[in-house]
KELUMKOL-875409 format. One line per 8 residues: for each residue x negated, z negated, y negated of N, C-alpha, C, O. Coordinates in steps of 0.02 Angstrom, whole numbers, plus 50000, padded with zeros to 5 digits. Example, Ala and Ser with C-alpha at 12.3 -4.5 7.8 and 13.67 -1.06 7.14 Angstrom:
<semars>
49340 49610 50284 49385 49610 50225 49340 49610 50165 49288 49577 50166 ~ 49358 49646 50112 49316 49643 50053 49355 49606 49998 49330 49598 49943
</semars>
This chain:
<semars>
44009 46101 42389 44015 46048 42397 43954 46010 42412 43920 46007 42463 ~ 43947 45981 42355 43888 45946 42348 43903 45871 42328 43910 45854 42269 ~ 43906 45841 42363 43934 45761 42356 43912 45725 42306 43945 45694 42263 ~ 43830 45732 42315 43780 45695 42268 43743 45743 42231 43729 45800 42251 ~ 43726 45714 42173 43646 45757 42149 43607 45693 42109 43623 45635 42096 ~ 43555 45729 42097 43484 45688 42077 43469 45710 42010 43453 45767 41991 ~ 43477 45649 41971 43456 45660 41893 43420 45617 41895 43436 45563 41921 ~ 43343 45630 41862 43281 45580 41845 43279 45545 41908 43282 45483 41906
43274 45581 41974 43271 45533 42027 43316 45475 42059 43299 45432 42100 ~ 43373 45486 42031 43435 45443 42045 43483 45477 42069 43500 45527 42036 ~ 43521 45462 42135 43572 45485 42151 43632 45487 42126 43657 45432 42115 ~ 43664 45536 42113 43740 45513 42066 43776 45567 42110 43757 45620 42134 ~ 43855 45523 42110 43897 45555 42150 43917 45621 42109 43916 45602 42050 ~ 43929 45667 42108 43961 45728 42068 44039 45713 42045 44069 45731 41994 ~ 44062 45674 42101 44136 45656 42083 44134 45606 42013 44180 45612 41973 ~ 44093 45570 42003 44090 45520 41933 44070 45559 41883 44083 45534 41828
44040 45618 41881 43997 45653 41834 44073 45696 41806 44100 45688 41751 ~ 44094 45737 41856 44163 45773 41850 44218 45740 41820 44248 45769 41775 ~ 44235 45683 41839 44294 45640 41810 44257 45628 41745 44299 45645 41704 ~ 44217 45613 41720 44189 45591 41657 44176 45663 41608 44194 45664 41549 ~ 44153 45703 41630 44180 45773 41587 44260 45794 41578 44287 45823 41530 ~ 44283 45773 41631 44363 45777 41613 44402 45750 41572 44450 45776 41543 ~ 44373 45674 41568 44390 45634 41508 44373 45650 41446 44410 45637 41398 ~ 44313 45683 41439 44291 45706 41369 44309 45778 41339 44301 45797 41281
44335 45809 41388 44351 45893 41397 44420 45877 41364 44442 45901 41311 ~ 44449 45832 41404 44521 45832 41390 44543 45799 41331 44595 45815 41302 ~ 44499 45748 41312 44506 45730 41236 44496 45762 41183 44525 45759 41129 ~ 44442 45802 41205 44410 45862 41161 44494 45924 41137 44518 45936 41082 ~ 44508 45941 41186 44557 45980 41199 44612 45953 41170 44642 45994 41137 ~ 44637 45898 41171 44687 45867 41146 44687 45857 41067 44736 45860 41030 ~ 44618 45844 41049 44619 45852 40969 44612 45914 40939 44637 45921 40883 ~ 44581 45966 40967 44586 46033 40949 44648 46066 40937 44660 46107 40893
44686 46042 40982 44771 46079 40997 44797 46037 40935 44826 46068 40891 ~ 44787 45953 40927 44818 45928 40870 44800 45974 40796 44842 46001 40761 ~ 44728 45974 40785 44701 46007 40740 44729 46092 40724 44756 46115 40675 ~ 44715 46113 40766 44730 46188 40757 44825 46196 40740 44857 46237 40709 ~ 44840 46143 40774 44921 46154 40764 44940 46113 40704 44999 46102 40695 ~ 44889 46087 40658 44905 46057 40575 44933 45979 40594 44960 45943 40552 ~ 44922 45958 40671 44955 45890 40674 44905 45834 40684 44921 45779 40707 ~ 44845 45848 40667 44803 45790 40677 44798 45745 40600 44787 45766 40544
44810 45683 40623 44805 45629 40566 44788 45559 40594 44796 45555 40655 ~ 44773 45521 40573 44774 45449 40584 44822 45423 40636 44809 45397 40690 ~ 44885 45437 40607 44931 45409 40663 44949 45457 40707 44985 45433 40751 ~ 44940 45512 40712 44947 45547 40792 44902 45540 40831 44913 45534 40891 ~ 44828 45540 40800 44771 45509 40826 44776 45453 40863 44751 45449 40919 ~ 44820 45392 40826 44800 45328 40852 44855 45322 40914 44846 45287 40964 ~ 44910 45359 40902 44968 45356 40941 44951 45370 41022 44970 45337 41070 ~ 44906 45434 41020 44890 45469 41077 44825 45418 41104 44814 45407 41163
44792 45394 41058 44737 45361 41101 44756 45279 41147 44734 45250 41197 ~ 44807 45267 41096 44841 45200 41114 44880 45214 41180 44866 45183 41231 ~ 44919 45252 41179 44954 45269 41231 44912 45291 41306 44925 45265 41360 ~ 44873 45330 41296 44818 45361 41339 44787 45280 41385 44796 45270 41445 ~ 44757 45242 41347 44740 45179 41369 44769 45138 41397 44741 45102 41439 ~ 44840 45130 41379 44889 45095 41402 44912 45129 41463 44942 45092 41502 ~ 44905 45184 41479 44940 45215 41538 44880 45220 41602 44890 45223 41663 ~ 44815 45220 41564 44768 45215 41611 44752 45169 41675 44716 45186 41722
44791 45091 41667 44783 45055 41728 44832 45082 41780 44829 45054 41835 ~ 44884 45139 41769 44943 45153 41816 44911 45203 41852 44950 45227 41893 ~ 44866 45224 41853 44832 45271 41902 44791 45231 41965 44783 45264 42016 ~ 44780 45198 41964 44726 45145 42027 44790 45100 42044 44807 45093 42103 ~ 44832 45065 41986 44902 45051 42019 44948 45096 42083 44967 45078 42139 ~ 44956 45158 42047 44991 45195 42099 44957 45193 42167 44987 45178 42218 ~ 44895 45209 42164 44866 45225 42226 44863 45152 42267 44873 45154 42328 ~ 44851 45091 42237 44858 45030 42280 44921 45018 42304 44932 45002 42363
44976 45027 42250 45034 45009 42285 45059 45056 42347 45094 45034 42393 ~ 45037 45117 42343 45031 45165 42413 44992 45147 42465 45016 45155 42521 ~ 44942 45126 42462 44888 45120 42520 44870 45034 42524 44865 45007 42579 ~ 44862 44999 42466 44847 44942 42500 44862 44895 42561 44923 44889 42562 ~ 44842 44869 42598 44845 44844 42662 44837 44768 42661 44845 44735 42712 ~ 44817 44734 42589 44800 44670 42591 44811 44641 42517 44807 44688 42478 ~ 44823 44584 42487 44825 44572 42424 44750 44577 42391 44736 44589 42332 ~ 44705 44564 42448 44624 44575 42403 44613 44641 42395 44582 44658 42345
44639 44696 42448 44634 44768 42418 44664 44785 42380 44644 44831 42345 ~ 44732 44754 42369 44767 44771 42307 44736 44760 42237 44745 44797 42189 ~ 44694 44700 42237 44675 44675 42180 44603 44711 42168 44580 44726 42114 ~ 44578 44719 42223 44489 44734 42216 44484 44818 42252 44433 44849 42262 ~ 44537 44834 42263 44520 44908 42286 44515 44959 42241 44535 44949 42184 ~ 44489 45023 42260 44460 45082 42227 44509 45120 42239 44556 45102 42274 ~ 44500 45192 42205 44533 45248 42198 44578 45251 42149 44580 45203 42110 ~ 44625 45310 42136 44662 45309 42082 44707 45376 42104 44686 45421 42141
44775 45373 42073 44801 45422 42085 44834 45460 42012 44887 45442 41987 ~ 44799 45505 41991 44818 45540 41928 44905 45537 41903 44921 45512 41849 ~ 44940 45558 41939 45013 45542 41940 45042 45491 41917 45097 45491 41890 ~ 44989 45423 41929 45029 45354 41894 45024 45368 41817 45071 45360 41777 ~ 44956 45393 41800 44948 45392 41725 45004 45452 41678 45030 45444 41624 ~ 45006 45492 41710 45057 45542 41681 45120 45519 41690 45156 45528 41640 ~ 45151 45488 41746 45211 45450 41738 45215 45388 41685 45261 45385 41644 ~ 45175 45348 41688 45174 45301 41642 45186 45331 41576 45237 45320 41543
45117 45387 41552 45111 45411 41481 45182 45429 41450 45198 45416 41391 ~ 45231 45467 41505 45296 45483 41478 45346 45430 41458 45391 45439 41418 ~ 45335 45382 41487 45385 45328 41440 45342 45286 41388 45370 45248 41349 ~ 45291 45291 41389 45232 45247 41342 45233 45272 41286 45250 45238 41238 ~ 45215 45334 41279 45206 45379 41230 45253 45385 41168 45239 45384 41108 ~ 45325 45394 41208 45382 45392 41153 45373 45339 41093 45372 45343 41031 ~ 45368 45264 41159 45386 45201 41128 45320 45182 41053 45322 45158 40997 ~ 45270 45210 41098 45211 45190 41038 45195 45250 40991 45149 45242 40952
45227 45305 40990 45225 45361 40941 45266 45326 40879 45243 45318 40823 ~ 45333 45308 40904 45389 45263 40861 45364 45219 40816 45381 45218 40757 ~ 45319 45178 40847 45290 45107 40810 45233 45139 40760 45215 45114 40707 ~ 45216 45183 40781 45152 45211 40731 45184 45240 40667 45179 45222 40608 ~ 45228 45301 40703 45241 45348 40652 45305 45336 40626 45327 45357 40572 ~ 45339 45294 40674 45421 45276 40635 45459 45322 40640 45506 45330 40601 ~ 45440 45374 40706 45490 45413 40706 45485 45441 40791 45429 45432 40815 ~ 45532 45469 40831 45504 45483 40906 45467 45560 40894 45470 45598 40845
45443 45565 40939 45391 45623 40935 45447 45688 40971 45494 45678 41009 ~ 45428 45742 40950 45483 45805 40958 45453 45833 41014 45402 45803 41031 ~ 45468 45882 41049 45460 45925 41106 45380 45949 41110 45342 45945 41158 ~ 45367 45979 41033 45295 46000 41017 45237 45952 41031 45185 45952 41065 ~ 45273 45907 40987 45216 45836 40987 45193 45804 41069 45137 45789 41090 ~ 45254 45801 41099 45224 45783 41172 45212 45828 41217 45193 45807 41271 ~ 45221 45904 41207 45199 45948 41261 45115 45957 41231 45075 45977 41273 ~ 45099 45948 41183 45011 45934 41172 44983 45886 41214 44922 45885 41218
45022 45841 41250 44965 45805 41294 44961 45845 41347 44944 45809 41394 ~ 44967 45910 41368 44965 45947 41421 44896 45967 41405 44865 45988 41453 ~ 44865 45965 41350 44786 45979 41348 44748 45915 41383 44705 45918 41427 ~ 44772 45862 41354 44740 45811 41396 44732 45807 41472 44682 45802 41506 ~ 44785 45809 41484 44812 45787 41566 44796 45851 41608 44780 45836 41666 ~ 44795 45904 41599 44780 45967 41633 44715 45973 41640 44694 45975 41697 ~ 44658 45979 41573 44616 45976 41570 44570 45915 41615 44517 45928 41643 ~ 44598 45858 41613 44568 45793 41644 44569 45810 41712 44516 45806 41743
44636 45834 41749 44648 45840 41820 44603 45886 41849 44574 45883 41903 ~ 44604 45936 41796 44548 46002 41831 44489 45981 41855 44471 46000 41911 ~ 44456 45947 41825 44390 45924 41812 44393 45869 41877 44352 45876 41922 ~ 44437 45822 41880 44442 45769 41917 44451 45802 41988 44412 45786 42033 ~ 44502 45848 41999 44499 45892 42077 44438 45906 42101 44414 45883 42153 ~ 44405 45958 42051 44342 45987 42074 44288 45918 42099 44248 45924 42145 ~ 44297 45866 42066 44271 45814 42103 44302 45788 42155 44265 45751 42187 ~ 44348 45793 42173 44378 45777 42240 44350 45825 42298 44332 45809 42355
44350 45871 42274 44330 45934 42313 44253 45914 42339 44239 45907 42398 ~ 44201 45907 42277 44137 45898 42299 44133 45847 42341 44088 45850 42383 ~ 44178 45789 42342 44167 45721 42375 44205 45734 42437 44195 45695 42484 ~ 44244 45777 42446 44277 45766 42523 44345 45749 42526 44379 45760 42576 ~ 44373 45714 42458 44424 45655 42468 44484 45693 42457 44474 45751 42438 ~ 44541 45675 42464 44603 45704 42449 44604 45774 42497 44617 45824 42464 ~ 44597 45781 42537 44578 45840 42585 44662 45859 42612 44708 45819 42615 ~ 44665 45934 42630 44717 45946 42656 44718 45945 42736 44669 45923 42767
44777 45970 42769 44792 45967 42827 44772 46041 42866 44771 46098 42841 ~ 44755 46018 42941 44726 46114 42949 44776 46173 42945 44836 46172 42954 ~ 44741 46216 42932 44772 46270 42900 44724 46330 42895 44670 46330 42867 ~ 44761 46393 42935 44735 46457 42935 44747 46496 42888 44711 46546 42889 ~ 44790 46494 42840 44802 46541 42795 44763 46565 42746 44704 46546 42746 ~ 44782 46604 42701 44726 46622 42647 44702 46561 42585 44740 46523 42555 ~ 44640 46568 42580 44624 46517 42535 44594 46448 42584 44579 46395 42556 ~ 44590 46457 42659 44580 46400 42684 44497 46377 42668 44451 46418 42662
44490 46313 42665 44423 46291 42665 44408 46255 42713 44452 46223 42741 ~ 44330 46250 42738 44304 46223 42796 44247 46165 42763 44202 46186 42727 ~ 44251 46102 42775 44216 46054 42757 44142 46048 42785 44156 46023 42839 ~ 44089 46052 42786 44042 46034 42830 44026 45958 42858 44052 45907 42837 ~ 43985 45962 42904 43962 45908 42941 43953 45850 42908 43913 45862 42863 ~ 43975 45773 42904 43960 45710 42871 44016 45710 42820 44025 45653 42801 ~ 44056 45752 42792 44105 45757 42746 44163 45703 42772 44167 45681 42829 ~ 44205 45687 42717 44258 45643 42748 44303 45693 42790 44313 45668 42845
44335 45755 42783 44382 45783 42818 44346 45795 42909 44376 45790 42963 ~ 44266 45814 42895 44226 45828 42971 44234 45756 43002 44253 45755 43060 ~ 44224 45698 42972 44216 45642 42997 44294 45609 43028 44299 45561 43067 ~ 44339 45641 43005 44406 45626 43022 44434 45665 43081 44456 45634 43129 ~ 44433 45747 43079 44453 45784 43121 44389 45789 43174 44402 45811 43229 ~ 44316 45769 43158 44279 45779 43225 44264 45846 43229 44242 45865 43284 ~ 44270 45887 43185 44243 45962 43183 44237 46005 43114 44264 45983 43064 ~ 44211 46051 43112 44230 46091 43048 44287 46147 43082 44281 46199 43116
44341 46111 43057 44405 46154 43042 44438 46178 42967 44439 46142 42917 ~ 44464 46244 42972 44493 46270 42910 44563 46226 42888 44614 46226 42922 ~ 44555 46195 42833 44611 46162 42803 44636 46177 42735 44605 46213 42696 ~ 44694 46149 42721 44721 46164 42672 44698 46173 42602 44732 46128 42577 ~ 44668 46195 42556 44630 46180 42486 44669 46130 42420 44675 46143 42360 ~ 44689 46076 42455 44727 46029 42416 44684 46023 42338 44716 46034 42287 ~ 44617 46006 42334 44602 45988 42281 44600 46046 42239 44630 46042 42186 ~ 44561 46117 42256 44583 46177 42223 44647 46202 42219 44655 46245 42175
44690 46189 42247 44760 46208 42231 44785 46174 42166 44811 46205 42120 ~ 44774 46106 42168 44791 46070 42115 44744 46087 42034 44776 46091 41981 ~ 44688 46094 42037 44629 46108 41994 44663 46185 41958 44685 46190 41900 ~ 44660 46239 42007 44666 46293 41968 44751 46306 41934 44768 46344 41889 ~ 44794 46256 41978 44854 46262 41948 44874 46237 41890 44926 46249 41858 ~ 44816 46188 41872 44834 46148 41812 44810 46200 41761 44839 46188 41708 ~ 44771 46251 41755 44753 46307 41721 44809 46365 41685 44810 46396 41633 ~ 44861 46357 41756 44906 46398 41743 44977 46349 41709 45024 46372 41676
44966 46281 41729 45028 46242 41686 44998 46244 41612 45036 46254 41565 ~ 44919 46233 41601 44912 46224 41535 44926 46290 41490 44945 46285 41431 ~ 44916 46342 41517 44919 46410 41476 45005 46417 41463 45027 46435 41409 ~ 45038 46404 41507 45121 46399 41503 45140 46355 41454 45181 46376 41414 ~ 45116 46288 41447 45131 46263 41392 45095 46277 41318 45119 46259 41264 ~ 45039 46307 41327 45008 46332 41268 45039 46393 41244 45027 46412 41187 ~ 45073 46423 41278 45111 46481 41250 45179 46477 41228 45210 46513 41189 ~ 45195 46428 41259 45268 46380 41231 45247 46362 41167 45282 46391 41126
45212 46332 41144 45174 46293 41101 45173 46337 41042 45196 46321 40986 ~ 45144 46396 41059 45127 46449 41005 45166 46494 40978 45156 46525 40926 ~ 45228 46497 41029 45296 46514 41005 45339 46486 40990 45396 46509 40992 ~ 45319 46414 40964 45350 46365 40928 45428 46364 40981 45483 46360 40954 ~ 45421 46368 41046 45482 46349 41094 45500 46282 41099 45452 46245 41089 ~ 45559 46250 41113 45570 46181 41118 45560 46169 41195 45602 46133 41221 ~ 45520 46190 41228 45519 46195 41298 45447 46167 41320 45435 46160 41380 ~ 45411 46156 41283 45348 46164 41300 45333 46092 41342 45293 46092 41389
45362 46042 41325 45364 45973 41358 45402 45980 41424 45375 45957 41474 ~ 45445 46002 41427 45473 46001 41491 45439 46060 41532 45441 46039 41590 ~ 45409 46122 41532 45373 46153 41562 45305 46121 41593 45284 46129 41650 ~ 45279 46087 41547 45226 46043 41568 45238 45979 41628 45206 45966 41679 ~ 45291 45953 41601 45307 45899 41660 45340 45914 41726 45335 45879 41776 ~ 45379 45979 41719 45392 46016 41778 45345 46027 41807 45343 46009 41866 ~ 45294 46058 41781 45251 46118 41810 45186 46077 41848 45160 46091 41902 ~ 45170 46017 41796 45131 45974 41852 45154 45929 41902 45124 45903 41949
45213 45922 41884 45249 45869 41931 45261 45906 41995 45242 45878 42046 ~ 45291 45970 42001 45287 46009 42058 45231 46044 42093 45238 46070 42148 ~ 45170 46042 42056 45112 46046 42079 45095 45991 42138 45088 45999 42199 ~ 45090 45931 42097 45080 45863 42132 45122 45853 42194 45095 45837 42248 ~ 45194 45863 42187 45239 45882 42241 45211 45927 42292 45212 45904 42349 ~ 45192 45973 42285 45185 46021 42319 45113 46008 42372 45113 46010 42433 ~ 45060 45995 42332 44999 45976 42360 45016 45914 42419 45007 45919 42480 ~ 45036 45870 42391 45063 45823 42425 45088 45835 42496 45069 45802 42544
45128 45880 42498 45158 45911 42560 45099 45940 42611 45111 45943 42672 ~ 45047 45956 42589 44994 45984 42619 44925 45941 42633 44878 45960 42669 ~ 44929 45881 42598 44895 45835 42598 44886 45799 42655 44941 45787 42682 ~ 44818 45765 42700 44833 45727 42749 44839 45674 42742 44795 45644 42710 ~ 44901 45638 42770 44922 45577 42747 44901 45533 42796 44906 45551 42854 ~ 44873 45468 42783 44845 45423 42844 44891 45374 42849 44931 45358 42805 ~ 44884 45344 42915 44946 45306 42934 44973 45244 42893 45025 45213 42904 ~ 44931 45234 42849 44930 45163 42806 44974 45175 42751 45002 45127 42726
44985 45238 42727 45008 45254 42674 45084 45260 42681 45122 45288 42720 ~ 45091 45220 42625 45179 45194 42614 45213 45258 42611 45183 45306 42586 ~ 45283 45264 42637 45317 45328 42599 45389 45293 42612 45406 45248 42649 ~ 45428 45337 42560 45505 45321 42563 45533 45392 42579 45521 45443 42547 ~ 45576 45384 42635 45616 45455 42664 45557 45510 42680 45559 45572 42678 ~ 45515 45475 42694 45453 45545 42710 45416 45553 42643 45367 45590 42648 ~ 45425 45531 42586 45396 45555 42523 45350 45499 42515 45361 45439 42529 ~ 45283 45534 42484 45252 45484 42465 45264 45459 42392 45303 45490 42355
45227 45396 42369 45250 45376 42299 45228 45414 42259 45264 45401 42211 ~ 45177 45472 42237 45156 45519 42193 45218 45575 42192 45241 45594 42138 ~ 45239 45596 42245 45298 45622 42249 45364 45614 42217 45395 45656 42186 ~ 45383 45541 42233 45435 45507 42209 45415 45515 42125 45440 45553 42083 ~ 45376 45480 42120 45348 45489 42043 45355 45561 42010 45370 45558 41951 ~ 45349 45611 42033 45332 45687 42019 45435 45704 42003 45464 45727 41953 ~ 45463 45677 42077 45530 45691 42061 45565 45661 42011 45608 45690 41979 ~ 45546 45594 41999 45588 45564 41955 45574 45595 41880 45617 45610 41838
45511 45599 41875 45489 45639 41802 45530 45717 41792 45544 45741 41737 ~ 45544 45751 41858 45563 45815 41839 45639 45795 41822 45664 45818 41771 ~ 45676 45753 41863 45752 45742 41852 45760 45712 41785 45815 45725 41760 ~ 45720 45675 41750 45719 45631 41675 45705 45703 41626 45746 45726 41586 ~ 45661 45721 41637 45650 45794 41578 45709 45838 41600 45746 45847 41552 ~ 45728 45866 41650 45811 45906 41652 45846 45866 41621 45871 45882 41567 ~ 45856 45806 41650 45934 45779 41609 45923 45763 41542 45974 45770 41507 ~ 45874 45744 41514 45861 45750 41438 45876 45800 41396 45904 45789 41342
45856 45868 41420 45857 45926 41396 45939 45965 41410 45966 46012 41381 ~ 45957 45932 41453 46025 45969 41456 46079 45920 41416 46136 45940 41402 ~ 46058 45860 41400 46094 45818 41354 46090 45828 41276 46125 45798 41236 ~ 46039 45880 41259 46013 45883 41194 46069 45946 41162 46091 45988 41202 ~ 46090 45946 41089 46140 45977 41067 46105 46058 41070 46046 46054 41054 ~ 46116 46097 41079 46076 46157 41070 46073 46173 41014 46016 46192 40998 ~ 46115 46173 40970 46108 46188 40893 46075 46154 40855 46069 46174 40797 ~ 46035 46079 40880 45986 46034 40842 45933 46040 40881 45886 46010 40857
45915 46076 40948 45860 46076 40981 45779 46080 40947 45725 46066 40973 ~ 45795 46104 40878 45735 46102 40845 45706 46037 40801 45649 46020 40786 ~ 45767 46011 40789 45755 45966 40738 45761 45882 40791 45722 45835 40784 ~ 45809 45882 40830 45810 45817 40851 45769 45787 40899 45745 45819 40946 ~ 45761 45724 40889 45702 45695 40925 45738 45641 40968 45789 45613 40949 ~ 45707 45628 41030 45743 45578 41079 45681 45540 41113 45627 45565 41127 ~ 45706 45467 41123 45656 45436 41148 45644 45452 41231 45687 45459 41275 ~ 45581 45456 41237 45548 45478 41297 45551 45555 41316 45523 45576 41367
</semars>
């Protein structure tokens, strides 16, 4: 837990470094997956790049909708939640891909997005761990972590107490989700994108259950907005898969 490091005499938040590493590593993993899958060309690369750029603003937007207490905070506030970007990308990518490639992406093409999102989120959550943000509730079970004096959890709880490792839970769960998605892609299974969306969304939903929730955070029926987004993606993915003709699963393409 080292919030900052010194580089050439300048103090830099480790969170910012890890988020930057995650972005570049995620992009590299995505391009490698497209290349080794024989799918890398100008059109597919452009479709992914444009979709990611268009989805970026939804990460801070989700955080501000959930937490902003004033108009000025909504406009100028900081922070983001990666679920917002994944949620937006789910609906944006098929539209952008259709415009550029002139057909909707199949399950394999959409499933490759896991290489970017899982890699990026892995490093982002390690950054959160180093900074002490997005911390968990008091917890005495296995893998409990204790943040030292001066960190966000200590300042809130007023003492060093064991809490649920929400950041590490999400980070290392991304490895499992990505491994499962990659396995299904290698086996040419049609459920690779479904596995990624359900796996990623389930991890976010569970983590939010154990994450400390400030009083000003907006909820609906006890659920946080990231949890609601996760449920929507799970429902949409299952509904679309159940609506497909099983005899045409390998060739049928659909919107979203």
